[in-house]
N, C-alpha and C positions, 0 to 999 in steps of 0.2 A: 199253324203250324204249315198249312199247303203254302201260304204266302211267302214265309220264309224259305221253304224250299225251292217255290220258285225263283225268288231273288238269287238263290245259291244256283242253279241252273244259268240263270240269265247273265249271270257276272261274265263279263269277258274274261279269255285266258290270256295270259301274258306270258311270253317267252321271258324266262328269269334273266337271261342274257341278253336280252335285248334291252339297251336303254334309250334307244329312240321311241319305242312304244311308251314307255313310261314318261319321257318328257312330253310325249305328244299329248298323252292324258292328263297331265299336269297342267299344259297348256288350254285345254280345253276346258279344265274349271280355273277360270280366273280368279274368280273370289275366292278361292282357297288356296291360292297361291301363296299368301303370307304364311299360313301352316306350314307351308314347306319350308318357308325362309327359317320358322321358327326352329327347325329342326337341331340348329346349330347351338341351342341353349340347354339342349338335355344333357344331362351325363347318366350313362347306364352301362351294366356292364357291356364289354365289347365282344365281337364276334368278326371272325374272319372274314376278308373281303380279297377277292381274286382281282391281282393287279397285274398289268403287263410290265416286264424287265426291258427297258430299252438296249441295254448292254449284253442281253443274253436273249436264246431262245425259249427261255424257260418261263412257267407262269408260277407266280409266289403268291402267299395270301396275307393280307393286312387285316387291320379292326376296321368294323365301322359300329355305328352307334343301334343297337338292335332296338332301344327306346324309341328312336325317332322313326322306325318302320312302324313298331306297334302303334305309334301315336296316330300315323296316317291311316292303319286299319279301321281303329277305335273311331275316329273323330270324322272318318269320310268311308261311306259305305261304298263308294264306287270303286275305292280302293281294295281288291280281293287279298284275301289272306293267303301265306303261302308257307308250304310245309317245309321249305328250306331254310335254313337258317345263314345264308350268305346274300351279297349283293353285290353285282358285278356291273361296274357302271363305263365298261368298255365294252364293244364289241370284238370279240377275238379273232372275227377273221376280216374284220378291218384293220388296214396295217397303220402304224402310231402314225398322226398326222402332227403338222406343228401348229401351234397356237393361231388361229385365222384372225384375220384384222390387224395384225400387226406386221412392221416392217421386219424385214432380216436384219438382225445384227449379230455381231459376232458373240455377243454375252448372251443370246437367245438361242444360240444353234442347237442346243442340246437340251431345250424345254419340249415337251411332248404332250401330247392329251392324255396319255397313260400315266402321267405323274400322279404322285400321292396325293389324293385332297381327302383329309382327315375330317370327321364330322366332329370330332370331340372339342369341347369348348375348353379354351385356356384358361379359364378362370374357374370352371365347376369341376377338376379334377380331384378325385377324392384324397388322390396322393399327395397333393400339393398342398403347400401352406397356403390359407387363405389370407388374402389382405383385404385392408378396410378399402372402402372407395376413394378416400382422401388420399392414402399411399400412391393409389392406381392411377390418381390423376395427376399427383406431382410426378411419378415416375414418368407418366407419357407426355406431361409439360417438359420434364428434363431431357426426355430423348428428343422432343421435335426441336428442343432450342439446339442442342448439340448437332442434329442432323443438319438444322437450318445453317450453323456456322460453318459446318464443313462444307455444304452443298454451296454456300457463297464465297468461300475459298478457292473451292474448285471452281467455280463458275468465272471467278476471275481469273486465275491462272489460265483457263481455257480461253477466255478473254484476251488475255494477253498475249499467247501463244498463237491464236488466230491472226490476231493484227500483226504480231510479228512476221509470220507467214505471208499475209496480205503484203506488208511493207517490202519484204524481201522478193516477192513476185512481181510486182510492179514497179519495183526500183529501177533508176536508170543507171545507178551505178554500176560499175562492169564488175561483173561476177557476182555480185550481192544477190541477185536473185537465185543464182546457183546453190547458194548456202541454205535457203527454206525450201528446197526444191524435193519432196518427200517420194520422188519418183527416182531420185539418184542414189546409188549406193554409199553408204557410209565413208568409204575411202575417197568417192569423188567429192562428198561434201566437205569431208576434212580438208581436202586438197585446196577446195574454194575458199574455206575459211583462212588457211594459212597465206593464199595469195591476195587475199582482201585485207588481211592485217598488214602484210607487208606493205601492200600499196598505200593503206592507211598511214604507216609510219612514216614512209617516206615522204609523202606528201606532206605530213605536218612538219617534217624536217625542212624540207624547202619552204614553206611558208614561214617557219620561224627565222630563217635564213633571210628571205624577203624583208621580213618587219626588221630584222636588225642591221641590214642595208638601207632600209627605208628611214629607219629611225637616227641611225648613226651619221649619215652622210645623205640627207635630202636633197642637196644642191646639184646641179650639172651645170659644166658649162661647155656651151655648143656653139657652134658657129651658125649666125642669122642666116636665112635663105633670102632675107630683103637687104639689099647693098645699101650704103649709106653716101650720099653725093657729097661735094666739096662745099655746096652753099648751105650745109645742114651742120658744119661745126667751124671752130674758128681755125685761122693760120695761127701755127705756134708763136708764142710768145719768145723773142728771142734777146739773150742777154748777152753782151759782149764785154770784157774786162781786159785792158791791159795789164801783161803780166809785169810791168814796170808799176812799183808799189808808190813810189815818190818820183817826182820829178826832180831834175838835177837841181836846176836853179832854185827850186823852193828848198830844196835842202840846203843848199849854200847859204840861203837866205836865213834858215834857222840856225845854222851853226855860226853867222855872225852875230847873230840877235843875242838878245838878253832872255829871253821866255825859256825858262828852265824846264817847262812844261812841255811846250813843243819838242824841246831837245828830248827829252824822255819818252814821249809818244813816239817820236820817229825812230829812236833807239829800239822800242818796242818792236815797232813794225819791221824794221830792215834786218834786225839781229836778233835770230831764233834762238841764242844761247846767252843772250844778255839778261843779268841779275838785277837789272836796275829796277827800283821802286818808285812809285810815287804816293806813298802813304799819307805824306804832309799835304799833299793838295788833293781835292776832291775832284774829279773827273765826271762830269754829268754828261747829259746826251746833248746837248746845245754845243758846249765845247769839243767834244768828241767830233759831231757832225761838220762843225766849222773847220777843223783841223784836218779831215778827211777829203773835203770838196778841197781845199788849197793844195794840197799833196798828189791829188790825183790828176791825170789827164782829162781836161773836158771834153765832152761828147762834141764839141764842135771842131775840136783839134782830131779827135779819133775819126769821125766819119768826113771823107772826102766827097764820097758820090754815092747816091741813093738812087734805086730804080724799082719802084712798086707799082705791080699793076700794067706793067710796060710802060711806065710815064714816070719822065724823072721827078723827081719830088726832094724839097728840101729837107735834110735829113733833119735838121734842128724840130721840125714839126711833127715828125714821125716817130723819133726818139728822146727819151727823157731819163735824166741819172737817176739811179736806184742805187739804194745801200744794199751790199752785199759781203760774204763772208771774205771778199776779195778788193773789197773797199767800195768807192763810188766806181759803177759800172752804168752802162748805156742799155736800156731798155726799150724794146719795141713789140706795141701790141698786148700789152697788160691792160687790165681795167684800174680806174682811178682808185685811189687810198681809200676813197668813203665806201667803195663796194670790196675792199679786199678787206678793209679792218673794222672793228665796232667802232672803237672810239680813235678815228685815225687824225693823227695829228697833222698841223699845216705846217710844210716844209718850205718856206718862202725862198731859202737861200740857194734851194736845188733848181729851181726857177720850172716848174715841173707845167706843161701845158699839153692839152689835146686837142687834136685840128677837128674832130667831131665828136659828136655825144658818145659816152659812154652808158653801158646799159649794166644791169646787175645780172650778169649771165653766169650761170652753172650747167654743167654736163649733163645735170638730171632735167633740168628745165628747157635747156636751148634755147633755141630762138623762135620767137613770136612771128606769125606771118604777118603781122602789122608792122614789123621793124623795118626799118631802111636797111639799105644793102652797106651802107658807110657806117652803122654803128660799130662802136670799139666795143669788144673785140673784133677787128676785120676778119672776113671771111675772104679764102680765095677765090678768083673769077673764074679760074680754070686750071688745069692740067699744063705742064710745060714750063720751061724756063721763063718765056717772054711773061707768064702771069704769075709768077713768084716776086722775091725779092733781092735783088743784086745790090753788092754794096763795094764800095772801095775804101779800106781802111788802113790809117797812118799810124805806124807804131811808134815811129819818131825815135830811133836808136839813139840820137844825140842826147836825148832827155833821161836815159836810163841810169837810175843810180842804185837801186837794189830791185832784184826780181821775185816772184814768188816760185820761180824754177830757177833751172840751171841756163836757160834760154831766154830767148827774145821773142813775142809774139802775142798772140790774144787766147783768150779762152772764151768760147762761145759754149751756150748751154741752149737748149728749145725745151719749153717746159709749158704747162697750163697757164692760161692766161690769170688765173686766179691764185696762184701760187706765188709764194715767196722762193726763189732761186738758192739754191746752194752751189756756186760755182766751183768751187774747190774740190768737191766730191765728185761731180758727176758731169763735167764739162768736157769737151774736146778741144784741141789745140789748132789754131790756126796759124800756118807759118808766112810771116814776110817774103816777099819774092816768089810767090806763089799762087796760082787759080785754084780755088777749091769750090767743086759742085756737091753740094749738099743734097740728097735725095731725101725726101722727108717721107716717112711711112705713119701714119697716124695706127694707134692701139687704143679702139674705143670699145669700151665694157659698158654693156646697158644689163637690165634687169627686168624679169617680168613682174608686175606691181603684187601678183599674187604672191610672191615669196615673202613677202611684208609679214604674213600669218607665221614665218616659221621662226624659230627662236634665234637671236644673233649670235649667240656661240654656235650655231649650227651652219647658217648660213655665212658666217664670218664675212660678214659686208655691212655697210651702213648706208641707209638713206639720208639724203641731205638733213630733213627734218628730225631724224633720230638722235644724231651726235652733235652737240653743241660746243664747240671750241670756245676758250676765253676772250682769244683775240681777233681770230680770223671769222670772217662772217662765214663764209662757204667752206666746208668740211670736204678735205682730201686728204689722202695719207702722208703726202709729203708736208702739207702744214700742220696736221696733227704732230708729228715725228719732230717737226722744228719746235712746236710749242713745247712739246712734252720735253725735249731738252732744254730750254728756257726754263722750264720749271724746275725740272733737277738741278740745275747749275745753281738757280736762286735759290732753292732748298738747304743745298750742301756746302755752298760758295759765299751765299749772302751777296751775289752780284751775277750780273748776267754777260754774256757778250755782246759788243756794240751793234752786231748786225740782228741780234734774237729779236723777237717781240718781246714788250717789256712795257710797264707802267712808267710815268714821267719821272718817278722818286727812285727808283731803281738805279744802284750803284754800278758802273760800267767795271767789267773785270779787267785787271792789268795782267804783266807778265808774272808776277807772284803767283797769280792766283790759276796760271795754266793747269799746271798737275791736278789741281781741284776740279776745273772742268773738264779734264780728260776722264778723271772717275767719274763724275756725274755722267757722261757720255756713257760710259761700259753700264752703270748702273741704270741707263734709260733703255740701253738695249735688253737688257733681262726682262724688264716689265713692258716692251714693247706690244705683245700680244696679250697681254694676261686680260684676266676676266671681269675683272672691276670696270663698272659700266657706269661708274659716279663721275663727274664732272672734273677736269683739272684744276677746280680752284682748290681744292681739298689740299690740307695740310701732307699729308701723305700722297706724293705724286703718282700719279697712274696714267699709263699711256692708253690702252686699249685701242691701238693705231690699226685697226683693220682698213682694208681698202674700201674706197667707196663703192656702192652698188653701182653708181653712173662715173664712171673715171675716162678721162682721156691722156693719154700720153704718147710722145713723140719718139720714133725710132729714126736712126740716121743711117745711110749709107755715103760714105765719103770718097772722094777721086780727086787727086791733085797732080798737077803739072807745073814746072819750074816755069816763071817768065824768064824769055831770054831777049836781052836787048836789041839783038840784031834783028829779031822779027818784028813785024808790023804788031804794033801796041795800039788798043783804042786810046784814042787822045782823051778821052773823058775819064778815063781811070788815071792820066799820068798828074802828078803833082810835080812843080820843080822840073827837074830834068829827068833824063832816060836812068841815070845812075840810082838816084835818089829814089825814083821809082821802082827798080829792082832792088833795092837793099832795104825799103821800108814799107812798101806798100803791099797788100794781101787783097787780092780780089774774092769776093765769096758769092755762089749762085746757091739761092734756095728757093725749092720748088718740090711739086707732086708730079709723078710720072703718070699718075691712073688719075680718074675722074670719079670712080666710086671705089668703096673700100667694102671690105667684109668687116663686120662687127660681131663682139663676143655677146652671147645673151646669157645670163643666169636664169636657170629654170628649177622647176621641181623635179627631182628623178622621176617621181609619180607622185600623183596626188593621191588622196584617199579612195576615191573611187576607183583609180586606174590599180592601187595595191587589193582592193577586193576583187578586181576582175582576174589580177595575175593568181590572187590566192586561188580563186576558183577553177582557173584553168589547170593551176600545178593539181589541187586536189581532182578533180575529174578526168586528167589525162595523164595522171603519173602510171598507171597501169591500162592497158586496154587487152582484156583478154576475151578470147572469141572461142568457140564451138562450134561443131558441125555435126551433125548426124548421117551416120554412113547409110547409102541406100540399101548396100547388099548386107550388111550385118545387122542392120537396127541399133546399134551400140555408140556410145557417144565417145569421140577421140578430141585432145586436145591438140588443137590445130596451130595457134601461134599463142606466146607472150611477148609483147611488146612493149616496151619503156618508152614513154612519151616525155620531152623534157620542154 
């Protein structure tokens, strides 16, 4: 009894409201700490506990487990018994403090240490329905799964939101960083969203416009910064025809003769309204050629004087007879027949000769550096009249029987050396009794080899290797048109004109076929630029005669003055007497006035890389939006809204 009374006296006295002493005592008995933890598993009648309300100045009571305290007193003698039935876990003289050891967050601002902490077990409540351990485990597992899914979705949304904010903050796109700036007001951010969306729409519109322009017309023709010299392209091929189709002496011979076919042919050539036909007799190419040679003026009679490169030259050496739509004419500086046609026929009756070597030249290939300066087609030596071609032509008025026009004179055409001339359509007139100066101006078209990757229907030109003709070795637009006209005429009329390219067994059209030939030419004009890329060998003719990517043509400027017999006349040009000279002779000078010329170049409007660059520039520079911060007021003001094109 004494021992127990002494122990009662030695027991320390606790302040019932001092939770610090309770915690100190418990921590001093570390080995009994698990007993304190096990208090939560008891279920006993409740007793009030005094708790501080953070929203008012009043103290109120809540419940705590009496059994927990009784257990502590009976199981540990060091814990005194109390006569009061309340336990207060908060010092009333200490103001409520925030939970220590946690960062300040918005959702924890209202949590204080005076908050309710019940000691009642959630599973041992007498008034609650008891559950089996399996149900409890299932509920816990389901709750954890739902919380896990919800948490993952929330984390994913948070990550996406953070990434979007970071992208907006670090983006160099004008105005985009202000969209994700949380420091701006909602009105400002809406303004920047509208501005950026407008800029993006405008940029997309112009990018689509650039793409349509690039896809629809990818070729641009510009002037080359590099001039072309005279020694890089040939002197033009010159074709001269006398307007007199039939010599008078030959016409009288035919009229007196017994050859009915020659009479029909002469009537066909001279009388445009003649209705005569020669269906009973077949006219082949050889028969027509011999007739044309007989009735036409020979080149030896037409060309009286020739001056080439400042040197007097035998006209017969540099001029050759050729077949044109005006009959037999005289030609200068054309390539040989074997370089002009695939299956060139030998025309011995025309007596064609060349004073020097002829090469397989075309505008795309040009001249090889190893070629001699005298190869045909010839090149000009320089600019000026002395380095050009001077001719004295004799029209021979006494031999006029029928003319292709209402007058007398010559038709002259300057053309590409690899083309067959169409004198009737594209020539200019040379009048006898006049001196004519012909200033030659070449028009040279070239192309960048890179455009060969662009479809033909878009670049609208052909490289030499891309387009093959049936008869001509070299593709030019003139050759293609003439060959296409021959194909249409043969398809519709079962014959061709005598001057057209043809096979050896193809019939020659006569006067009766003239209406059909005109219809064929009109039909050809319709399909001149069609999209059929097949060869002209097909049964249904197709032209598709776009220009060559490399082509050369010649423009002329004419100046004429009348030859007056009273003035001094160069005796080199004079034939017979002065009166014959002024009535029948025509003096022509053909020359260049410049030694260098500008050429046209077909290039890509812009390539794929340039398209990307232009698109990027349009996208990033459509809107430039800037803002500044006022030093005085500390607010943001919009300074400028610029549109860059």
